[in-house]
Biopython code that builds the backbone (N, CA, C, O; Angstrom):
import numpy as np
from Bio.PDB.StructureBuilder import StructureBuilder

atoms = [
    (1, "UNK", "N", (-17.746, -33.824, 19.316)),
    (1, "UNK", "CA", (-16.528, -33.347, 18.698)),
    (1, "UNK", "C", (-15.804, -32.324, 19.533)),
    (1, "UNK", "O", (-14.628, -32.031, 19.316)),
    (2, "UNK", "N", (-16.598, -31.731, 20.587)),
    (2, "UNK", "CA", (-15.900, -30.988, 21.507)),
    (2, "UNK", "C", (-15.365, -29.550, 20.844)),
    (2, "UNK", "O", (-14.428, -28.934, 21.351)),
    (3, "UNK", "N", (-15.992, -29.137, 19.783)),
    (3, "UNK", "CA", (-15.472, -27.853, 19.077)),
    (3, "UNK", "C", (-16.075, -26.726, 19.825)),
    (3, "UNK", "O", (-17.066, -26.890, 20.536)),
    (4, "UNK", "N", (-15.445, -25.503, 19.663)),
    (4, "UNK", "CA", (-15.933, -24.327, 20.321)),
    (4, "UNK", "C", (-17.195, -23.853, 19.672)),
    (4, "UNK", "O", (-17.339, -24.063, 18.468)),
    (5, "UNK", "N", (-18.101, -23.247, 20.340)),
    (5, "UNK", "CA", (-19.330, -22.782, 19.979)),
    (5, "UNK", "C", (-19.458, -21.389, 19.654)),
    (5, "UNK", "O", (-18.994, -20.553, 20.430)),
    (6, "UNK", "N", (-20.079, -21.019, 18.512)),
    (6, "UNK", "CA", (-20.423, -19.678, 18.155)),
    (6, "UNK", "C", (-21.985, -19.583, 18.547)),
    (6, "UNK", "O", (-22.856, -20.325, 18.092)),
    (7, "UNK", "N", (-22.171, -18.608, 19.409)),
    (7, "UNK", "CA", (-23.566, -18.379, 19.712)),
    (7, "UNK", "C", (-24.337, -17.284, 18.852)),
    (7, "UNK", "O", (-23.971, -16.111, 18.931)),
    (8, "UNK", "N", (-25.358, -17.636, 18.065)),
    (8, "UNK", "CA", (-25.909, -16.606, 17.218)),
    (8, "UNK", "C", (-27.174, -16.111, 17.899)),
    (8, "UNK", "O", (-28.024, -16.882, 18.345)),
    (9, "UNK", "N", (-27.257, -14.809, 17.955)),
    (9, "UNK", "CA", (-28.293, -14.125, 18.649)),
    (9, "UNK", "C", (-28.819, -12.909, 17.843)),
    (9, "UNK", "O", (-28.263, -12.555, 16.803)),
    (10, "UNK", "N", (-29.875, -12.296, 18.336)),
    (10, "UNK", "CA", (-30.304, -11.052, 17.723)),
    (10, "UNK", "C", (-30.000, -9.890, 18.650)),
    (10, "UNK", "O", (-29.347, -10.064, 19.679)),
    (11, "UNK", "N", (-30.467, -8.717, 18.291)),
    (11, "UNK", "CA", (-30.253, -7.558, 19.149)),
    (11, "UNK", "C", (-31.526, -6.971, 19.661)),
    (11, "UNK", "O", (-31.433, -5.970, 20.372)),
    (12, "UNK", "N", (-32.671, -7.451, 19.401)),
    (12, "UNK", "CA", (-33.900, -6.890, 19.795)),
    (12, "UNK", "C", (-34.258, -7.167, 21.283)),
    (12, "UNK", "O", (-33.478, -7.831, 21.965)),
    (13, "UNK", "N", (-35.353, -6.706, 21.781)),
    (13, "UNK", "CA", (-35.663, -6.867, 23.140)),
    (13, "UNK", "C", (-35.663, -8.428, 23.491)),
    (13, "UNK", "O", (-36.223, -9.227, 22.741)),
    (14, "UNK", "N", (-35.012, -8.831, 24.662)),
    (14, "UNK", "CA", (-35.013, -10.126, 24.998)),
    (14, "UNK", "C", (-33.767, -10.815, 24.599)),
    (14, "UNK", "O", (-33.570, -11.963, 24.999)),
    (15, "UNK", "N", (-32.908, -10.210, 23.842)),
    (15, "UNK", "CA", (-31.682, -10.774, 23.322)),
    (15, "UNK", "C", (-30.649, -11.224, 24.533)),
    (15, "UNK", "O", (-30.061, -12.305, 24.565)),
    (16, "UNK", "N", (-30.557, -10.289, 25.413)),
    (16, "UNK", "CA", (-29.616, -10.478, 26.603)),
    (16, "UNK", "C", (-30.035, -11.726, 27.323)),
    (16, "UNK", "O", (-29.235, -12.633, 27.550)),
    (17, "UNK", "N", (-31.272, -11.765, 27.673)),
    (17, "UNK", "CA", (-31.712, -13.084, 28.376)),
    (17, "UNK", "C", (-31.431, -14.266, 27.565)),
    (17, "UNK", "O", (-30.841, -15.217, 28.077)),
    (18, "UNK", "N", (-31.795, -14.288, 26.363)),
    (18, "UNK", "CA", (-31.679, -15.470, 25.483)),
    (18, "UNK", "C", (-30.222, -15.855, 25.268)),
    (18, "UNK", "O", (-29.865, -17.033, 25.240)),
    (19, "UNK", "N", (-29.362, -14.791, 25.111)),
    (19, "UNK", "CA", (-27.942, -15.067, 24.883)),
    (19, "UNK", "C", (-27.200, -15.620, 26.127)),
    (19, "UNK", "O", (-26.381, -16.537, 26.061)),
    (20, "UNK", "N", (-27.563, -14.975, 27.283)),
    (20, "UNK", "CA", (-26.894, -15.460, 28.472)),
    (20, "UNK", "C", (-27.416, -16.854, 28.905)),
    (20, "UNK", "O", (-26.633, -17.654, 29.417)),
    (21, "UNK", "N", (-28.606, -17.134, 28.728)),
    (21, "UNK", "CA", (-29.012, -18.472, 28.974)),
    (21, "UNK", "C", (-28.491, -19.556, 28.031)),
    (21, "UNK", "O", (-28.255, -20.687, 28.456)),
    (22, "UNK", "N", (-28.309, -19.212, 26.738)),
    (22, "UNK", "CA", (-27.613, -20.124, 25.894)),
    (22, "UNK", "C", (-26.188, -20.244, 26.223)),
    (22, "UNK", "O", (-25.729, -21.387, 26.206)),
    (23, "UNK", "N", (-25.409, -19.278, 26.517)),
    (23, "UNK", "CA", (-24.153, -19.416, 26.859)),
    (23, "UNK", "C", (-23.947, -20.295, 28.074)),
    (23, "UNK", "O", (-23.090, -21.178, 28.113)),
    (24, "UNK", "N", (-24.819, -19.996, 29.112)),
    (24, "UNK", "CA", (-24.674, -20.781, 30.287)),
    (24, "UNK", "C", (-24.939, -22.315, 29.998)),
    (24, "UNK", "O", (-24.290, -23.221, 30.521)),
    (25, "UNK", "N", (-25.896, -22.475, 29.167)),
    (25, "UNK", "CA", (-26.179, -23.876, 28.795)),
    (25, "UNK", "C", (-24.956, -24.590, 28.087)),
    (25, "UNK", "O", (-24.620, -25.738, 28.381)),
    (26, "UNK", "N", (-24.352, -23.862, 27.183)),
    (26, "UNK", "CA", (-23.125, -24.291, 26.547)),
    (26, "UNK", "C", (-22.071, -24.590, 27.539)),
    (26, "UNK", "O", (-21.486, -25.674, 27.522)),
    (27, "UNK", "N", (-21.799, -23.631, 28.435)),
    (27, "UNK", "CA", (-20.730, -23.896, 29.427)),
    (27, "UNK", "C", (-21.050, -25.060, 30.329)),
    (27, "UNK", "O", (-20.143, -25.818, 30.675)),
    (28, "UNK", "N", (-22.272, -25.237, 30.722)),
    (28, "UNK", "CA", (-22.723, -26.461, 31.531)),
    (28, "UNK", "C", (-22.314, -27.658, 30.946)),
    (28, "UNK", "O", (-22.053, -28.618, 31.670)),
    (29, "UNK", "N", (-22.218, -27.736, 29.641)),
    (29, "UNK", "CA", (-21.935, -28.939, 28.863)),
    (29, "UNK", "C", (-20.348, -29.039, 28.748)),
    (29, "UNK", "O", (-19.805, -29.970, 28.154)),
    (30, "UNK", "N", (-19.720, -28.108, 29.302)),
    (30, "UNK", "CA", (-18.215, -28.128, 29.366)),
    (30, "UNK", "C", (-17.634, -27.872, 27.827)),
    (30, "UNK", "O", (-16.641, -28.456, 27.393)),
    (31, "UNK", "N", (-18.321, -27.020, 27.165)),
    (31, "UNK", "CA", (-17.947, -26.600, 25.907)),
    (31, "UNK", "C", (-17.448, -25.144, 25.904)),
    (31, "UNK", "O", (-17.925, -24.356, 26.721)),
    (32, "UNK", "N", (-16.520, -24.755, 25.035)),
    (32, "UNK", "CA", (-16.053, -23.363, 25.009)),
    (32, "UNK", "C", (-16.931, -22.571, 24.089)),
    (32, "UNK", "O", (-17.345, -23.001, 23.013)),
    (33, "UNK", "N", (-17.198, -21.335, 24.602)),
    (33, "UNK", "CA", (-17.868, -20.403, 23.801)),
    (33, "UNK", "C", (-16.897, -19.535, 23.232)),
    (33, "UNK", "O", (-16.273, -18.746, 23.941)),
    (34, "UNK", "N", (-16.706, -19.629, 21.885)),
    (34, "UNK", "CA", (-15.711, -18.930, 21.160)),
    (34, "UNK", "C", (-16.120, -17.513, 20.670)),
    (34, "UNK", "O", (-15.296, -16.684, 20.286)),
    (35, "UNK", "N", (-17.452, -17.306, 20.716)),
    (35, "UNK", "CA", (-17.892, -15.891, 20.432)),
    (35, "UNK", "C", (-19.295, -15.752, 20.062)),
    (35, "UNK", "O", (-20.061, -16.707, 20.186)),
    (36, "UNK", "N", (-19.655, -14.693, 19.643)),
    (36, "UNK", "CA", (-21.088, -14.483, 19.388)),
    (36, "UNK", "C", (-21.291, -13.738, 18.085)),
    (36, "UNK", "O", (-20.553, -12.809, 17.758)),
    (37, "UNK", "N", (-22.273, -14.148, 17.370)),
    (37, "UNK", "CA", (-22.645, -13.431, 16.088)),
    (37, "UNK", "C", (-24.050, -12.869, 16.392)),
    (37, "UNK", "O", (-24.972, -13.566, 16.817)),
    (38, "UNK", "N", (-24.138, -11.431, 16.114)),
    (38, "UNK", "CA", (-25.378, -10.854, 16.303)),
    (38, "UNK", "C", (-26.037, -10.650, 14.796)),
    (38, "UNK", "O", (-25.468, -10.049, 13.885)),
    (39, "UNK", "N", (-27.176, -11.186, 14.720)),
    (39, "UNK", "CA", (-27.795, -11.481, 13.294)),
    (39, "UNK", "C", (-28.969, -10.441, 13.180)),
    (39, "UNK", "O", (-29.537, -10.031, 14.192)),
    (40, "UNK", "N", (-29.279, -10.069, 12.045)),
    (40, "UNK", "CA", (-30.366, -9.239, 11.582)),
    (40, "UNK", "C", (-30.340, -7.982, 12.382)),
    (40, "UNK", "O", (-31.342, -7.685, 13.033)),
    (41, "UNK", "N", (-29.233, -7.178, 12.396)),
    (41, "UNK", "CA", (-29.162, -5.863, 13.017)),
    (41, "UNK", "C", (-29.681, -4.805, 12.049)),
    (41, "UNK", "O", (-29.199, -4.714, 10.920)),
    (42, "UNK", "N", (-30.676, -3.989, 12.483)),
    (42, "UNK", "CA", (-31.159, -2.936, 11.580)),
    (42, "UNK", "C", (-29.966, -1.909, 11.312)),
    (42, "UNK", "O", (-28.987, -1.867, 12.058)),
    (43, "UNK", "N", (-30.102, -1.148, 10.281)),
    (43, "UNK", "CA", (-29.178, -0.107, 9.897)),
    (43, "UNK", "C", (-29.236, 0.949, 11.039)),
    (43, "UNK", "O", (-30.257, 1.071, 11.717)),
    (44, "UNK", "N", (-28.110, 1.721, 11.245)),
    (44, "UNK", "CA", (-28.039, 2.555, 12.419)),
    (44, "UNK", "C", (-29.208, 3.575, 12.589)),
    (44, "UNK", "O", (-29.634, 3.824, 13.718)),
    (45, "UNK", "N", (-29.717, 4.152, 11.505)),
    (45, "UNK", "CA", (-30.825, 4.972, 11.683)),
    (45, "UNK", "C", (-32.231, 4.373, 11.932)),
    (45, "UNK", "O", (-33.242, 5.054, 12.102)),
    (46, "UNK", "N", (-32.182, 3.071, 11.933)),
    (46, "UNK", "CA", (-33.554, 2.362, 12.184)),
    (46, "UNK", "C", (-33.454, 1.560, 13.554)),
    (46, "UNK", "O", (-34.338, 0.759, 13.856)),
    (47, "UNK", "N", (-32.432, 1.778, 14.321)),
    (47, "UNK", "CA", (-32.282, 0.985, 15.559)),
    (47, "UNK", "C", (-33.024, 1.757, 16.700)),
    (47, "UNK", "O", (-32.926, 2.972, 16.871)),
    (48, "UNK", "N", (-33.811, 0.871, 17.493)),
    (48, "UNK", "CA", (-34.487, 1.355, 18.670)),
    (48, "UNK", "C", (-33.565, 1.369, 19.887)),
    (48, "UNK", "O", (-32.398, 1.008, 19.735)),
    (49, "UNK", "N", (-33.991, 1.748, 21.047)),
    (49, "UNK", "CA", (-33.215, 1.833, 22.170)),
    (49, "UNK", "C", (-32.659, 0.319, 22.601)),
    (49, "UNK", "O", (-31.506, 0.100, 22.971)),
    (50, "UNK", "N", (-33.597, -0.567, 22.490)),
    (50, "UNK", "CA", (-33.079, -2.016, 22.853)),
    (50, "UNK", "C", (-32.052, -2.534, 22.012)),
    (50, "UNK", "O", (-31.116, -3.156, 22.514)),
    (51, "UNK", "N", (-32.134, -2.334, 20.734)),
    (51, "UNK", "CA", (-31.036, -2.768, 19.788)),
    (51, "UNK", "C", (-29.804, -1.962, 20.032)),
    (51, "UNK", "O", (-28.748, -2.593, 20.016)),
    (52, "UNK", "N", (-29.755, -0.735, 20.245)),
    (52, "UNK", "CA", (-28.645, 0.091, 20.455)),
    (52, "UNK", "C", (-27.979, -0.281, 21.866)),
    (52, "UNK", "O", (-26.758, -0.351, 22.005)),
    (53, "UNK", "N", (-28.773, -0.480, 22.758)),
    (53, "UNK", "CA", (-28.244, -0.970, 24.146)),
    (53, "UNK", "C", (-27.691, -2.327, 24.027)),
    (53, "UNK", "O", (-26.564, -2.555, 24.465)),
    (54, "UNK", "N", (-28.378, -3.224, 23.482)),
    (54, "UNK", "CA", (-28.037, -4.684, 23.358)),
    (54, "UNK", "C", (-26.726, -4.924, 22.664)),
    (54, "UNK", "O", (-25.955, -5.815, 23.021)),
    (55, "UNK", "N", (-26.469, -4.020, 21.558)),
    (55, "UNK", "CA", (-25.236, -4.197, 20.852)),
    (55, "UNK", "C", (-24.057, -3.937, 21.780)),
    (55, "UNK", "O", (-23.015, -4.567, 21.598)),
    (56, "UNK", "N", (-24.160, -3.039, 22.776)),
    (56, "UNK", "CA", (-23.050, -2.650, 23.705)),
    (56, "UNK", "C", (-23.083, -3.687, 24.817)),
    (56, "UNK", "O", (-22.031, -4.187, 25.215)),
    (57, "UNK", "N", (-24.314, -4.040, 25.349)),
    (57, "UNK", "CA", (-24.359, -4.781, 26.540)),
    (57, "UNK", "C", (-24.106, -6.321, 26.407)),
    (57, "UNK", "O", (-23.604, -6.942, 27.344)),
    (58, "UNK", "N", (-24.452, -6.915, 25.263)),
    (58, "UNK", "CA", (-24.314, -8.353, 25.029)),
    (58, "UNK", "C", (-22.887, -8.733, 25.334)),
    (58, "UNK", "O", (-22.704, -9.558, 26.228)),
    (59, "UNK", "N", (-21.762, -8.178, 24.635)),
    (59, "UNK", "CA", (-20.487, -8.637, 24.958)),
    (59, "UNK", "C", (-20.047, -8.340, 26.471)),
    (59, "UNK", "O", (-19.407, -9.157, 27.134)),
    (60, "UNK", "N", (-20.428, -7.167, 26.921)),
    (60, "UNK", "CA", (-20.104, -6.862, 28.326)),
    (60, "UNK", "C", (-20.572, -7.813, 29.317)),
    (60, "UNK", "O", (-19.804, -8.346, 30.119)),
    (61, "UNK", "N", (-21.826, -8.036, 29.275)),
    (61, "UNK", "CA", (-22.537, -8.994, 30.343)),
    (61, "UNK", "C", (-22.156, -10.388, 30.147)),
    (61, "UNK", "O", (-22.053, -11.138, 31.118)),
    (62, "UNK", "N", (-21.929, -10.805, 28.892)),
    (62, "UNK", "CA", (-21.546, -12.218, 28.599)),
    (62, "UNK", "C", (-20.089, -12.521, 28.791)),
    (62, "UNK", "O", (-19.714, -13.651, 29.101)),
    (63, "UNK", "N", (-19.317, -11.577, 28.619)),
    (63, "UNK", "CA", (-17.876, -11.855, 28.617)),
    (63, "UNK", "C", (-17.392, -12.613, 27.370)),
    (63, "UNK", "O", (-16.304, -13.187, 27.337)),
    (64, "UNK", "N", (-18.244, -12.582, 26.368)),
    (64, "UNK", "CA", (-18.051, -13.323, 25.064)),
    (64, "UNK", "C", (-17.738, -12.308, 23.973)),
    (64, "UNK", "O", (-18.461, -11.315, 23.895)),
    (65, "UNK", "N", (-16.705, -12.473, 23.108)),
    (65, "UNK", "CA", (-16.460, -11.466, 22.109)),
    (65, "UNK", "C", (-17.530, -11.582, 21.012)),
    (65, "UNK", "O", (-18.039, -12.662, 20.714)),
    (66, "UNK", "N", (-17.835, -10.443, 20.442)),
    (66, "UNK", "CA", (-18.688, -10.468, 19.237)),
    (66, "UNK", "C", (-17.782, -10.710, 17.949)),
    (66, "UNK", "O", (-16.921, -9.888, 17.636)),
    (67, "UNK", "N", (-17.986, -11.739, 17.299)),
    (67, "UNK", "CA", (-17.173, -12.152, 16.168)),
    (67, "UNK", "C", (-17.769, -11.482, 14.818)),
    (67, "UNK", "O", (-17.028, -11.231, 13.868)),
    (68, "UNK", "N", (-19.075, -11.227, 14.799)),
    (68, "UNK", "CA", (-19.612, -10.528, 13.572)),
    (68, "UNK", "C", (-20.997, -9.893, 14.083)),
    (68, "UNK", "O", (-21.688, -10.323, 15.006)),
    (69, "UNK", "N", (-21.235, -8.816, 13.306)),
    (69, "UNK", "CA", (-22.635, -8.150, 13.459)),
    (69, "UNK", "C", (-23.088, -8.216, 12.012)),
    (69, "UNK", "O", (-22.412, -7.717, 11.112)),
    (70, "UNK", "N", (-24.204, -8.816, 11.808)),
    (70, "UNK", "CA", (-24.770, -9.087, 10.417)),
    (70, "UNK", "C", (-26.017, -8.152, 10.197)),
    (70, "UNK", "O", (-26.927, -8.140, 11.026)),
    (71, "UNK", "N", (-26.040, -7.477, 9.224)),
    (71, "UNK", "CA", (-27.252, -6.578, 8.979)),
    (71, "UNK", "C", (-28.452, -7.403, 8.612)),
    (71, "UNK", "O", (-28.335, -8.527, 8.125)),
    (72, "UNK", "N", (-29.646, -6.808, 8.860)),
    (72, "UNK", "CA", (-30.824, -7.425, 8.454)),
    (72, "UNK", "C", (-30.825, -7.241, 6.925)),
    (72, "UNK", "O", (-30.189, -6.369, 6.334)),
    (73, "UNK", "N", (-31.625, -8.182, 6.351)),
    (73, "UNK", "CA", (-31.737, -8.115, 4.782)),
    (73, "UNK", "C", (-31.839, -9.351, 4.167)),
    (73, "UNK", "O", (-31.937, -10.399, 4.806)),
    (74, "UNK", "N", (-31.820, -9.281, 2.920)),
    (74, "UNK", "CA", (-32.017, -10.518, 2.122)),
    (74, "UNK", "C", (-30.817, -11.340, 1.885)),
    (74, "UNK", "O", (-29.809, -10.763, 1.478)),
    (75, "UNK", "N", (-30.794, -12.543, 2.076)),
    (75, "UNK", "CA", (-29.545, -13.462, 2.037)),
    (75, "UNK", "C", (-29.589, -14.191, 0.725)),
    (75, "UNK", "O", (-28.877, -15.187, 0.591)),
    (76, "UNK", "N", (-30.379, -13.775, -0.277)),
    (76, "UNK", "CA", (-30.425, -14.490, -1.590)),
    (76, "UNK", "C", (-29.099, -14.392, -2.273)),
    (76, "UNK", "O", (-28.753, -15.260, -3.075)),
    (77, "UNK", "N", (-28.319, -13.329, -1.973)),
    (77, "UNK", "CA", (-26.910, -13.153, -2.584)),
    (77, "UNK", "C", (-25.959, -13.988, -1.998)),
    (77, "UNK", "O", (-24.803, -13.905, -2.411)),
    (78, "UNK", "N", (-26.267, -14.874, -1.004)),
    (78, "UNK", "CA", (-25.240, -15.792, -0.458)),
    (78, "UNK", "C", (-24.910, -15.335, 1.055)),
    (78, "UNK", "O", (-25.577, -14.515, 1.686)),
    (79, "UNK", "N", (-23.837, -15.964, 1.493)),
    (79, "UNK", "CA", (-23.415, -15.670, 2.863)),
    (79, "UNK", "C", (-22.756, -14.331, 2.943)),
    (79, "UNK", "O", (-21.876, -13.998, 2.149)),
    (80, "UNK", "N", (-23.223, -13.508, 3.984)),
    (80, "UNK", "CA", (-22.721, -12.143, 4.076)),
    (80, "UNK", "C", (-21.162, -12.148, 4.256)),
    (80, "UNK", "O", (-20.598, -13.011, 4.930)),
    (81, "UNK", "N", (-20.502, -11.137, 3.616)),
    (81, "UNK", "CA", (-19.132, -11.023, 3.666)),
    (81, "UNK", "C", (-18.629, -10.890, 5.053)),
    (81, "UNK", "O", (-17.567, -11.412, 5.391)),
    (82, "UNK", "N", (-19.427, -10.148, 5.929)),
    (82, "UNK", "CA", (-18.954, -10.054, 7.411)),
    (82, "UNK", "C", (-18.858, -11.362, 8.073)),
    (82, "UNK", "O", (-17.988, -11.568, 8.919)),
    (83, "UNK", "N", (-19.701, -12.244, 7.733)),
    (83, "UNK", "CA", (-19.686, -13.635, 8.469)),
    (83, "UNK", "C", (-18.502, -14.317, 7.866)),
    (83, "UNK", "O", (-17.744, -14.878, 8.658)),
    (84, "UNK", "N", (-18.219, -14.361, 6.578)),
    (84, "UNK", "CA", (-17.125, -15.090, 6.080)),
    (84, "UNK", "C", (-15.817, -14.546, 6.586)),
    (84, "UNK", "O", (-14.864, -15.304, 6.769)),
    (85, "UNK", "N", (-15.746, -13.259, 6.816)),
    (85, "UNK", "CA", (-14.461, -12.589, 7.381)),
    (85, "UNK", "C", (-14.327, -13.031, 8.790)),
    (85, "UNK", "O", (-13.239, -13.429, 9.207)),
    (86, "UNK", "N", (-15.389, -12.980, 9.551)),
    (86, "UNK", "CA", (-15.397, -13.294, 10.991)),
    (86, "UNK", "C", (-15.065, -14.810, 11.150)),
    (86, "UNK", "O", (-14.226, -15.147, 11.985)),
    (87, "UNK", "N", (-15.617, -15.614, 10.472)),
    (87, "UNK", "CA", (-15.314, -17.110, 10.578)),
    (87, "UNK", "C", (-13.967, -17.414, 10.119)),
    (87, "UNK", "O", (-13.384, -18.342, 10.679)),
    (88, "UNK", "N", (-13.405, -16.802, 9.226)),
    (88, "UNK", "CA", (-12.005, -16.986, 8.720)),
    (88, "UNK", "C", (-11.077, -16.613, 9.835)),
    (88, "UNK", "O", (-10.122, -17.350, 10.080)),
    (89, "UNK", "N", (-11.295, -15.484, 10.554)),
    (89, "UNK", "CA", (-10.452, -15.019, 11.703)),
    (89, "UNK", "C", (-10.596, -15.991, 12.745)),
    (89, "UNK", "O", (-9.600, -16.476, 13.284)),
    (90, "UNK", "N", (-11.809, -16.325, 13.081)),
    (90, "UNK", "CA", (-12.000, -17.270, 14.216)),
    (90, "UNK", "C", (-11.398, -18.632, 13.872)),
    (90, "UNK", "O", (-10.806, -19.194, 14.794)),
    (91, "UNK", "N", (-11.451, -19.209, 12.770)),
    (91, "UNK", "CA", (-10.837, -20.398, 12.404)),
    (91, "UNK", "C", (-9.329, -20.308, 12.426)),
    (91, "UNK", "O", (-8.738, -21.311, 12.824)),
    (92, "UNK", "N", (-8.659, -19.318, 12.079)),
    (92, "UNK", "CA", (-7.297, -19.216, 12.168)),
    (92, "UNK", "C", (-6.798, -19.141, 13.665)),
    (92, "UNK", "O", (-5.772, -19.707, 14.041)),
    (93, "UNK", "N", (-7.617, -18.391, 14.484)),
    (93, "UNK", "CA", (-7.318, -18.259, 15.868)),
    (93, "UNK", "C", (-7.530, -19.620, 16.575)),
    (93, "UNK", "O", (-6.703, -20.062, 17.374)),
    (94, "UNK", "N", (-8.613, -20.232, 16.265)),
    (94, "UNK", "CA", (-8.780, -21.543, 16.988)),
    (94, "UNK", "C", (-7.738, -22.583, 16.573)),
    (94, "UNK", "O", (-7.248, -23.338, 17.412)),
    (95, "UNK", "N", (-7.396, -22.624, 15.275)),
    (95, "UNK", "CA", (-6.376, -23.494, 14.761)),
    (95, "UNK", "C", (-5.025, -23.270, 15.433)),
    (95, "UNK", "O", (-4.309, -24.239, 15.686)),
    (96, "UNK", "N", (-4.692, -22.158, 15.700)),
    (96, "UNK", "CA", (-3.367, -21.760, 16.336)),
    (96, "UNK", "C", (-3.485, -22.258, 17.911)),
    (96, "UNK", "O", (-2.511, -22.772, 18.462)),
    (97, "UNK", "N", (-4.665, -22.083, 18.555)),
    (97, "UNK", "CA", (-4.813, -22.497, 19.883)),
    (97, "UNK", "C", (-4.791, -24.068, 19.917)),
    (97, "UNK", "O", (-4.193, -24.649, 20.823)),
    (98, "UNK", "N", (-5.412, -24.711, 18.980)),
    (98, "UNK", "CA", (-5.591, -26.181, 19.013)),
    (98, "UNK", "C", (-4.403, -26.843, 18.544)),
    (98, "UNK", "O", (-4.257, -28.035, 18.813)),
    (99, "UNK", "N", (-3.476, -26.181, 17.831)),
    (99, "UNK", "CA", (-2.182, -26.853, 17.311)),
    (99, "UNK", "C", (-1.385, -27.181, 18.484)),
    (99, "UNK", "O", (-1.386, -26.466, 19.485)),
    (100, "UNK", "N", (-0.620, -28.386, 18.364)),
    (100, "UNK", "CA", (0.338, -28.784, 19.496)),
    (100, "UNK", "C", (1.457, -27.779, 19.497)),
    (100, "UNK", "O", (1.876, -27.320, 18.435)),
    (101, "UNK", "N", (1.935, -27.438, 20.627)),
    (101, "UNK", "CA", (3.134, -26.608, 20.755)),
    (101, "UNK", "C", (4.419, -27.185, 20.411)),
    (101, "UNK", "O", (5.444, -26.511, 20.509)),
]
sb = StructureBuilder()
sb.init_structure("model")
sb.init_model(0)
sb.init_chain("A")
sb.init_seg("    ")
for serial, (resi, resn, name, xyz) in enumerate(atoms, 1):
    if name == "N":
        sb.init_residue(resn, " ", resi, " ")
    sb.init_atom(name, np.array(xyz, "f"), 0.0, 1.0, " ", f" {name:<3s}", serial, name[0])
structure = sb.get_structure()
């Protein structure tokens, strides 16, 4: 379908390596990386050095914008509002880029 790809990653130790390898693999297949979603992020008072650093370094090292940062927690209440908001913005941007001029 050749749709742009959203890479979903975490922020713990190892996230940079995993995200960069995933982004590289996506680009090797000639697909566009439209952004990154960082999933299961602990609350600010519970973040260790790796999480804090990775939240800053992931977009910088990858050159890929972060579309959403989702907190860790129970998803029984449905899709997190932050993801719905991010995907809505992403969809509108993508539609404008994909529309013929």
